[in-house]
VMD Tcl script that draws the C-alpha trace (Angstrom):
set ca {
  {-65.64 167.21 -65.57}
  {-67.74 170.10 -68.20}
  {-66.51 170.80 -71.00}
  {-65.45 174.38 -69.03}
  {-63.56 172.34 -66.94}
  {-61.63 170.55 -69.70}
  {-60.64 173.71 -71.57}
  {-60.00 174.87 -68.00}
  {-57.17 172.46 -67.50}
  {-55.85 172.62 -70.92}
  {-55.20 176.24 -70.78}
  {-53.88 175.86 -67.53}
  {-51.16 173.00 -69.42}
  {-50.43 176.33 -71.94}
  {-47.12 177.80 -72.22}
  {-47.42 181.48 -72.04}
  {-46.83 182.43 -75.16}
  {-50.04 179.88 -76.24}
  {-51.57 182.07 -73.48}
  {-50.84 184.86 -75.08}
  {-52.40 184.07 -78.35}
  {-55.03 182.29 -77.40}
  {-56.67 185.19 -75.10}
  {-55.76 187.18 -78.72}
  {-57.26 184.79 -80.53}
  {-60.58 183.71 -77.97}
  {-62.79 186.55 -79.19}
  {-63.08 185.14 -82.69}
  {-63.78 181.54 -81.89}
  {-66.14 182.56 -79.29}
  {-68.62 184.93 -81.76}
  {-67.64 187.93 -80.08}
  {-66.85 191.14 -80.43}
  {-63.49 192.73 -79.00}
  {-65.47 195.39 -77.68}
  {-68.43 193.76 -76.53}
  {-65.50 192.43 -74.20}
  {-64.51 195.47 -73.28}
  {-67.90 196.45 -71.94}
  {-68.02 193.69 -69.63}
  {-64.69 194.44 -68.14}
  {-65.97 198.04 -67.52}
  {-69.21 195.92 -66.20}
  {-67.44 193.35 -63.94}
  {-67.14 196.18 -61.03}
  {-70.99 196.93 -60.84}
  {-71.46 193.69 -59.96}
  {-69.17 192.93 -56.68}
  {-71.52 193.17 -54.31}
  {-72.43 189.48 -55.22}
  {-68.78 188.40 -54.08}
  {-70.50 188.14 -50.43}
  {-69.77 185.53 -47.81}
  {-74.22 185.89 -47.40}
  {-74.83 184.25 -50.93}
  {-71.91 181.79 -51.46}
  {-75.11 179.10 -51.07}
  {-75.72 179.63 -54.12}
  {-72.98 178.38 -56.11}
  {-72.55 175.41 -53.15}
  {-76.37 174.39 -54.63}
  {-75.30 175.04 -58.82}
  {-72.18 173.19 -57.74}
  {-73.97 170.56 -56.46}
  {-76.40 170.62 -58.83}
  {-74.03 170.15 -61.60}
  {-71.63 166.94 -59.96}
  {-75.55 165.21 -60.34}
  {-76.27 165.77 -63.44}
  {-72.76 165.03 -64.61}
  {-73.38 161.61 -62.04}
  {-76.30 160.54 -63.41}
  {-78.34 161.25 -60.38}
  {-79.76 163.60 -61.52}
  {-81.32 165.33 -64.87}
  {-82.82 167.62 -66.98}
  {-86.33 167.26 -67.80}
  {-88.32 170.27 -70.21}
  {-90.15 172.93 -68.85}
  {-93.87 171.67 -69.87}
  {-93.30 168.87 -68.41}
  {-91.87 170.29 -64.70}
  {-94.96 173.22 -64.69}
  {-96.84 170.37 -64.96}
  {-95.30 168.28 -61.90}
  {-95.24 171.09 -59.88}
  {-99.08 172.15 -60.68}
  {-99.39 168.41 -59.69}
  {-97.82 168.40 -56.18}
  {-99.37 171.87 -55.42}
  {-102.70 171.12 -56.29}
}
mol new
graphics top color blue
foreach p $ca { graphics top sphere $p radius 0.5 }
foreach p [lrange $ca 0 end-1] q [lrange $ca 1 end] { graphics top cylinder $p $q radius 0.2 }
display resetview
């Protein structure tokens, strides 16, 4: 389970009062300005076109890759090494 998932589960177990307090304090913990959050909320509808069934496979693929990383079936490599591997395989 990723740290973000663990945090999400912990938040779900908070009572409503603590959830509201966290919501209020979260921008400071994330070191972002409240106005930044406002701008993000204002722009969300602009990206609604991405929520469509044809592109759902992207999320499934990312979830599968995250699962493989977490289970140890796959690992991250440095970008320079990845480029060299790609060049070697395609030349």
